[in-house]
N, C-alpha and C positions, 0 to 999 in steps of 0.2 A: 492648508487646513494640517494640524499636528496631530498625529495620535496622543493622547491624554496619557496613555502607558508606559511608550516606549520613546516618545518624543519624533520618532521618524516621519517621513510628510508623504503617505501612500496615495496613490492617484486616488480620487474619493468616486469615477465612476468603476474604475474596478473594483474598488473596495467592494462598492454598494451593488455591483455584478455578483461579486462572493457571496454578499450578505454579511461584511463584515462592517456594519456601519448599527447605530444606535441612534432613535431620539428619548432622549432623557430629558425630561422637565421642561420643556418646548428649545432642546437644542440638539443638535444634531452634532454627533461623532463618527467619525469614519478612523479606522484601523488598520496596520495592516498584515493583522491576519484573524485567525477565530480565537489561536490564543491571549492576545490582547485582549479582545470583547470578552473574553469569557473574565478575564480578570476586572475590566473595571465594573461587568456588571454584578461580580460579587462584591466589589468594595467602590462604588463611583467616588463618594467622597474622601475617601483615599487620595484617591488619583486625581481632583476637581483642585482640594486645597494642595496639592503637588505643583499644581500648574500655576495655581494665583502665587504659591510660596515663589514659584518660577520667576513668575512676571514681575514681583516685588522685589527681587534683585537686578534685575536687568536695569529696572526706575534708578536704583541706590547706585546704579555704574558700576555692577563686579559683572566683569566677562566670564561669561559661564563656556565651555566648550560643547560646541557642537554635537549632537549625538553620533559617535561613529557608528561604521557598519558591524555589527556583530560576527568574527569569525565562525565559520564553520568548528572548530575543530578546539575552539576555547569554551564557547555557553553552547555547544549543538545547536539549536535551529534560533531564530530571532522570536519566535512564536511564542517561549513561553520565558524568557527573561528580562531584567529589565535592563536596558543599554545604557545605563550611567555607568555601569560598569568598564572598565577598560583596562584591566590589567592584561596583561599577554600570556603568561607562563602559568601554565597548566596547574592548580593543585590537587593534591590526590584526594580529598574531600572536599565535596561544596560548603559552602560557610551554611549556617544553620538558618538564617536570614535571606541566601538565595533561594533553601532548599523550599524554604516556607512561603515564596512568591509564586513556587511553580504549581500549574493547573493539575492536578490531580482525580483520578476517573476511575471507573471500574469494569474491569474488562469483559463484565459479565452485564451490568447497565450503565452504557454508556452517558445518560443522560444525568447522572450520576456524576456533579463536578464539584471542586472545593479546590482552597490552596491552600497546600499544603499536605502532609501526607496525612495519613487515617485509616478506617474504616467503612465500608459502603454500609449506610441504614439499611440495605433489603436485603442484599444474601451475607452481612458481615464479613467479605472479604476484605482482605487489605488493597488500598487505593496503589494506582502508579500514576507516573506523569503522564499529563495526554498526548504531549510529545515523546514519541518511544524514546528518543534521542536527548532528550533534557536530563540535566542531575540527577540523578535519581539517589533516595532515601534510603539507604539499604537499614535503616536501625528495627524495621520489622522480620526481616531476615535474622537480623541478631539476636533481635530479644525470643524470636521463634527456637532459635537455636541453643541462645542459652539455656534457655524452661526443657529443651526436650534435653539436653545431656544430665544435669541435674534428676530431671526426674527419670531417665532412665537409668541413671545411677543407683537412685532409689529405690526403683518397679524392679529389678531386677533380685535384690535379696528379698521382696516382699510374695516374689512369683515363686524362687525359688522353698523359701519357707510355709510357703501355704502348698504346693504342690507334694514336694517332700512331707511335709509335716502329714496330710490325710495319709501317708499309708503306715504310720507311727514311728516309723524309725527315730525321728528326733524326739520321743517323749522319755526318751534316760536322760538325755541330754537337756532337755529344758523342757516344761509343764507345758501340755497345752494350750492354758487360759493366758502365762507369761508370751508365748508363743505367739498368738493371735492380737495382744498388746504390743507386740515387738511390731506386725505387719499395721496394726492401725497406726504405731508412731511415725514410719517408716512412709505411709501412705498419705499421711494428711499433708505436707509440704506439695507434695505431684496434685492430689486431688484439689487444694484450697490455694497453690501459688502457681502452679504448672498449668493447671487449665482456667485460671484466672481470667485470660482472656474469651474461652470459648464462651462463661455464664456473661459477661458484658455485651459479647455479640448476641447473642442468643436470645437475652432480656430484650435490648434494644430492638432486635428484629420482630419479638412476640409483641411488644407495646407499642409498636407501630403499625402493627397487622403483618409484619414479613416476617413471621418466621420461620426460620432458614436452617440450614443444618448444622449449624451451633445450636439452636436452641433443642437439635435433635441429641445432640453430642453432651449437653449439659445435661440436660433432663436423664440420660442415661446413667450416665458415671453420678451425677447427685443421687440419683436412686438406690443406685446400688452403694455408693460410699454411706448415706446416711441411710440406710436400713441395716447395713454393716454394724457402724456403730451403735444406733439404737439396741441392736441385738446383743452386742458385749456391754454396754451400760446396764443396761436391765434386763438378762435374758431370762426372766420369770415370763414378764410381759412375751415372750414367743413360744407357742407352744409345745408341747412334749415332743412331739412326736416330730416337727421338727430341729430336733436340738441332736447334735453328735454324741460321742462319749465323754463323761464328765459332765453330760448337762450342757454344752456349751453350743450355741446355735451356730447353722451354717454363716458363715459372711463371703464376703465379694469384695476386700480389699483388694488382693491382687486384679480383681476384673480392673478395676477402678482406675487402679496405678497403671497398667499395661496398656489401659483403653486410652488413658493420656499420652503415655510415650507415645504411641501407635501413631496418634492422631498428631499430635506432634512432628513426628518425623514425617507426616504425609506432607503437611505446613510446611517443613523447611524442605524440601523434594520440592513441593507445588512452588514455593517463592522462586524457587532456584532454576527453575526450568522456566517459569514466568520471564523472567531478566533477561532469558536471552531469546524469547521474540521480538527483542526490538534491535537486536544484533547486527541487521542489514538494513538500519536507517544509521545506526550508530556510524557501520562501518562506508555507508557513503559520506557522512560527516568527516571522519579520518582521511580523506582524499584530501584535503586542503591542506596546505601546509601552514605551520603556527605562523612565521613570517617570509617575507619577500623581499626580492633586490630590486628598490625602485631608482629607475635612470632619474637626473633631472640637471639642473643647468648648476648645482652647485658638485654634481658627479653620482658616485653608484650608493645609495644608503641601503641598510636594511632596516624595514620597519614591520609592526606588526601589520598582517593583512586588515586587521577592523582599520587601518588608516589611510588604505586602497580607496581613490577619488575615482570616478571616470574620466578616459582622460588621460592616465598617469601611464607611465612608458615601465612596463616590469621587466626584468631578465628571467627568463625563463634558462636553467644548464641543463644542461644532458643529464637525464635520469631524475629531474626534480619534475614536482606536479606542478600541471600551470596553475595557478593562483586564483585566479575566476574568468571570465568570461572576455573573451576581445579578439582581437584582430591584429594579425602577424603583419608586423614593417619591417621587419630585417629577420634575416636567416630563414634555414630551411632544416626540415626534420618529420620524423614521422610519428606522430600522435598516439599511444595506445589508447582507444578510447572505449576498452571493453566495460570497465566501469562503469562506464555511462550507458552505452548502447549494445552490449552483450556480447559484441561484433568483436573478435579475437583477433582479424587483422588491423595491425598498424594504417594508420591512415596518414597521406603525404600530405607537407603543409609548408606552403611557399606563401613568397608576402601578398597580402589581399584576403589569404584564406582566414576562417573562425575558427578560434577553439573554445572550447569549455573546460570552465574551472573545473578542478577536480583530475582532471585527465592525466596518462602519465609522459611527458617526453622522452622522445628515445634518444639517441646519437648527438643529434645536432641541435647547437646555442639557437632559440628567440628573444626575440623581442616583441612585446606584445600588449598593444595598446589597450588598456582596460574599457571596454563598452559597458557590461553589467557588472554591479556591486552588490554586496550582499544578500537581502531579501529576492533582487533582481534576476538574479544569475538562475541557470539550468539547474543545477544541483540544488539550490534554496528550495526553488518550486518544486522540486521531486521532493525533496524534505517532506514538506506544505502537505502537500497531495499526497504524499504515502501514509502521513501522520494522520490525516485525514479521512483516509480509505480503512486506514486500521483499525479503528472505532467504529466505522458501520456496521452493520448489523443485514445477515445474508437474511432472506426468506425464508429461508429455513427454519431459523432459529424461530417463527413463531410458535411454532407447535411445542419446541421446547419450552418456551413463552407460558404457552399455555398449562401443558404439565405441570407445571413450577409452582404456577397460580394455588392451584386446589393440594399440592404436594404432599407437606407437610401434616395440613390437618388431616389427611387421610391416612399418614404413617402414624400418628397420633390414635388413632382410631382405630388400625389395622395393631398397634403394640396393645392398646387395654382390652382388643377382641380375643388377642393370641394368651394375654394374662386370664380372663375370664373361663376359657375353653381349658385351657390346661386346668386351671383350678376346680371350675365344676365338673369334669370331667374324671374327680380322683385323684389325679396324678401330687403331687406334693408340689406346697406352695412355694418352695429352690425352682422348682422343675418353670415353675409359670412366670416369676421374675424372671430368671434367665429368659424364658422366651423372650418375653416384654422387650427388656435389655437390648439385647439382638435387634431385634426388630429398629428398636431409635435408632443402632446404630451405624446398624449396614446400610439403612435408605440415606444417603448421602444426597442432595441434588444437584452437589456442586458440578462432579461429572456431567451431569446434564445444561447446566450454563455454561460450560466451559467447552460442550461440545463445537459447537460454532465460532464463536470468537477469538478463540486459542487458532485453529486454522488458516480463519480473513488474516490473522495479525503475522503468523507465516507467512503465507500467499504473497499476499500482497508485499512482504518485504523481498521474499523471493524475486518476485515480478521486477521491482526497483534495480535488484542486481542485474538483472538479464536484459535492462532495456524496455518493458515493459510497465508503464504508469498504468495501477487500478484507482479508477477515479472512487468505486463504492462497493463493497461485496456483494450487492446485486447484481453489479452490470459479471461479476467474475460467475455467479450460479445460471444469468441469463445464456452468457455468451457460451456456456458449456452444452447448453440446449437449444441452440440456435441450431437452423439445417438448412439454413440460406443465405447465404454473401453475397451481399451488390460492391462491386467496387467499381471506382473510380479507374481509369485508364492513365492517364499524364500523371506521373510522381506515384503510381501507385503500384499498376505493371510494368507500367514504362520508365524510364529514367525521369522522365520530363525535362529534358533537357535537348531539345531536338539539333541534329546533326547533319550537314550537307553531306548527300548521298547520291545524288547523279549532276553529270551537266551534262546538255543534250545539244550541239551548234549543227546548224547548216549551212552549207556553203554560201558567199565565200568567208562565212565567219567563223571564228576556232572557239572552242570553250573555254578558253581563256581571255577571249574578248565578251561572250556571252558573261560569265563566271563576274568579268571587271565591272563590266555596266550594272548588273544585280546587286553587285555588293555595293558599291557606291551609292546605286538609290537606298538599300536597306539599311545604310551605317548612319541615313537619316528617322529612323523607323527605330518603336521600341519593343518592337512584337519579335516573341523569340525567336520564329522563326527566321528574323531578320539577322538576329543574332550568329543562326545558325551557318548562313549564307557568308555573312560577313566573316565569320572566323576560317569559315573555309577559304575566302581569298588572303587572309593572311597565311594560312598552312600554305600555300600556293607563292608566298612571295608577291603576290600583286600589288600594283601600286594603283590608289583608288585617286582615279579623276575629279575634279570638282565639279560641285552641283548648282545648279542656281535653277530658280523656278519653280523649286521641287513643292511639289503638291499629294496629299496623300485623299484618295478617295474612300472611306470608310464600307469594308465586305466589298471593296473591289480592284483597287491595286495601288501602286505609288506611279508617282509622272514625274519628269525633269528632265532640265536641259544640260547634257553634256557634250564638248565640245561643236556645238554649232545645230546636234540633233535633238530631235523628241525623243527620251529613251521611256519606255513603259512597261512595268512587271507587275504581273496580277492573274486575275481567272483570264479563264481564255472568253468568258461573256464581255469584261472589260478590251479587250483587243478590239472585238468586234466590235463594238460598241463605236470605237476609232476608226470603224472601217478596214480592218487590219485582218488579213484571212491568217487565223491560225489550224487549218486542217490539217497541213501534212504534220501535224506536232502532235495532233489529238491523240492517235493510236499508243503512240509513246508514253503522253502522261496518263492515259487509262492503265496503263499497264501497268505506272509506276504506281498511281494511287489502290491498284489492287496489291501491290504487294505493300501496301499501307504507307505509303511516302507521298505527304502534299508536293504537287507539281505548281511550279506558278510559270508564265509564261513569260518570255523578253523579245519587245521589238523595238529598232533603232529606225526612225524616218521610214516611218509608216510600214515598215517588213519585217514578219517574224521573224527572230532571226535565231532564237533554241530558248531551251527552258531550263529550270534550275530545278531539285527538289532536294527535299531536308524531311528525315526521319527521325522519331522518335523513337530509339531502339528499346529492347525489354530487358528489365532490371536482368542482372546475372542471377542466373538461375531460378527464373519468374516460373520459366515453364513446370519445371521439376517440383518446386512449393505448391505449387498451384493442384498438382496430380496428387499432393500429400495431405493438400485440403477436403479434396474431395473424397480421397479415400477415409479420412478422417469424417465424411458422413457428411459436407457441407457442399450444397447445389449454389455454382458460382454463377453471375450473371456480374457480365460487366460493363458497365455504363458509361457513357461516352458522349460528347458534345461531338465528336470528331461525323464525318459523312457516313454513310452505313458502308461503302466500298473501302473505306480506309479502316473504319471501326473493322470489318470480318475480317481483313488483313491480320491485322492486328491480336485478333481475338485466332485467328487457325494459328497462328506464330506459338503464340500463347499455350494452344489447346484447349481453349474454350470452346463451349459448340452454342451458349447462349450470350447474346448482344442485344443490347439495346441503345442504339445509335442514334445521334444527332437530338442528344437530350437538353431539354433547359435544367434551372435549377428547381423547377418545380415540375418537368417530368420526371425529376428522380425521385422527387420527393412522391411523387402521384404514382410512381412506380413501388416505392418502398412500400406504401399503404394498402397499395390494390392485395401485394405479396401479406400483409400482415390479414388482412379479410380474407385470404382465403385458408388462414389458419398456420402460416407458416413465420416461423421466429424469425426473423430479420435482423444480422450485423448488416451493415453498409461502413464501407470502409473508403476513405477518401482522407486530401489532404487542402485542397481548396476555400477560399471563402465561397464561392457555389454550391461548395459543397454543406456547409453548415446545413440551411433547412434539411436538410436529407439524413443528415447525421443525428437530429434534434426528432427528426417521425422513428427511426430507427428503435428496435428492442434493444441494440447493442449500436453505439456509435463509437466509432476506432478512428483514431487522426493520428497521422504518419508526422514525427516529432518534426519532420524536416518541411512540414508544412505549413500554412498561417494559423495565428494565433488564435483568427474566431472557429476554427474547423475544433483546434487542441480544447480550446475552451467549453466547446460543446461537448466534447467526446468522455466516453465514461472508460476508455481506455485510448493511451496514448502511446506508440511503437517510437521509440526518440529514433530508432537508429532510420526510422522511416520506410523500410522495403516489407517484402511479405515473410523473409525467415523472421520479422519479431510477429507478425500475424501467426505465424506457427508455432511460435511458443505462447504467444498470448492461448491460442485454443489451446496448444497443451499444459498450460497454466490452469485454466478455466478447471478442463477434465480431473487435473491432479486434486483440487482444492476444493470441490463437489465431492470428487471420491473421497475425501479426508474429513469433509464433514457429516456425512452417511455414516461411516463406518464407525466417528466418534460419536453420533447419534445412536447407532443400533449397539454399540456396544455401553452406553449411557441407559438406555431404555432395556435391555436385555439383562444386565446386573441389578436394576433394579426389580426389574419383573421378578426374576429367579430368585434374587435374594433376600428379598421380602418374605416370600412362603416360606422360604429355609429357615429362615431366622425366626419363626414365627412355630418352626417345629414341624413343618408339613412333611417330612419324610422320618417323623419319628415313628410313627405305628407300622412302615413299611422295615425299613433298616435298622431301627433301636438307634437311632443318630439324631442328635439336641444339637445346634451350631453355637459352639463357645462366644458369647461375648467379645473373648477376644478375638477370636478368629475373624468377627464379624467386625472387630474396630480396626483391622490389617486392611481385610478387603476393602473396606472406606475409603479408608486412607490413597491405597492402592492406585484403584477405579481414576480419581482426578488423575494423578499423576500417568496415567496409563494413557487418560485423554490426549493428555499434554505433550506427552512422549511420541505419541501418534500423529499430534499435528508439525510436532518439530521436525518427521520425517519428511516435510514438506520441502524441508533445506537441500534436500540432497536429490530432489529431482531433477533430471534430467533434461533441459526445456530446448 
């Protein structure tokens, strides 16, 4: 079943699991991504017609090139582009048609989505691509910059004329009335042209019941300019008490012009800052090369990344980026995976090892067989997950949403009250008008709306660069509050790869005899412990004899014939059931178990001849990292299916006091639920399929990227490196993100709480100071910029 938007063939089950499917008019459609689904929902007929057109062409014998895999460096992520463009050279600016095919959304209101750029119908902000890595239309920024430059050039002389003119120093050069007419002529283009987008957005918001910051700005500027124009055209209509020298009324052309210039400056700075919030994702996409060297029967050829198919053999030269996920089939090298995992130490790669697209090859040459391409690669999945997470809303944002719902009407009411109070108590009309305009201008809800979305966008991008994938903003907020961490042992605290640790023999058998027989039987088994024993025999260069009549008794052990003798390996109970006395080795086995190893007895011809033991070692720095997590306020519980003696030994080695041994998948889930009932905020970290139920039950689910797809699909956080360092990074990221959100919300709330009363003139009776609308405009513009700038500080957080 093909995606009707891009033509790719997604896995139907995976697409449905992620919600990327749709029932339209009785027909079911699946999509490769949420972006393609959104495009289809925006204009179904367009893509259905395209589908029919494609089928018609095929019926007439036209050969169509199959959809190619979109290279990350060309068209960003496949989620938000048409896949029938196969050019490989990057272009300075995206074609207009390509821009208009991209889904855009509002950072403050992610429910708003449309094809192509525009403005949010709720808050009036410029929309941005749903995928931060997509080709971005910078038309809004260029337009605001142009309006700002023109407005600034005109507003400066208006301001100078007004300020100097009021002192009377220009009266000898130019008559006061002509000076005011010049102010009006210079400010008119600023107010009528420069501020035009503000009126459009403000009126649109007001008419749809979503009055916004532009409604307030438009009202303030319009009132100042229209009153001034009216006073200039018909000064006799203004009471004589409100006129100045020569009978000229007080006008506010400079106020209107400077406010517009300052607000435009704020928009320019905000748009520039917002453009950097997706820098982390774009940096990830730039990791993949534009072209690759492919080896085939015809020799080596350089082809676009889009043409690479699964199974292709790719040459990766020293210093080159690995083009796609694959398996090394020739060569040895050290690969820098820091851009994906956050781990700075290069990882040695040899034949049989896997490599990830976007990582950087070291000094050795590699030949890699592509195993995943396009949307299936780790890098594409990271980009897709990050793009989705950056649009999610933190629970903390709900407070800002509630305030914003009644904010604008309240501000308009406050402005009217300020005007009425000033006028009623006998102050001049001018003072009353200035107070009302100041309230309208300074009360900007934009900073309030941007407070958490900007923090989330930057934090999610920062996490992606450090090997921490965040599924949604709520996960970040919850992990920052978590007080209990339940962690699996195997693959999380330990390596997950048992190694042979001990071989013991009883005379006349030798240790090599015991290990040879044990490895010969275990070579027939797929159990991880079996692999450890076989690898141990290989390290000693032992030759394994042939095994006949092999048998496996689940949960007990193995048996077979070697050299005419019956060989057994397994638990003590297994040997006892066969009439073999294993007691001479029992104390040694118990000692090994207390040390965290798993011991297995070996018998030959009805007599116990020794034992072998394998141990899953702790991950590097596990003890140190667990200690740091405890210092950060996390109570850590190790949950494992191992026997109690083994589990306690590992816990003791790791410095943990709380252990839950012999845990089944249901047991781990019950443990998580019990802790939640006790009032704890529980995080669960695991990597196996058996961990998926507990991951789903936890408040915060953390999967190791080296683990199973089931665990990763369930988790709210995925640690690509799959180690405890990633867990510590995730905790630091969550704490930093929540702290940043709180700072932004505090700043936005305090700004409006303090700014509105000051704008209304509450300090005038005490200090004699009335806030100028010009200063109010400057404060309003820079409040939003300050919030975004504070959010961008997260990019420099040390994880």
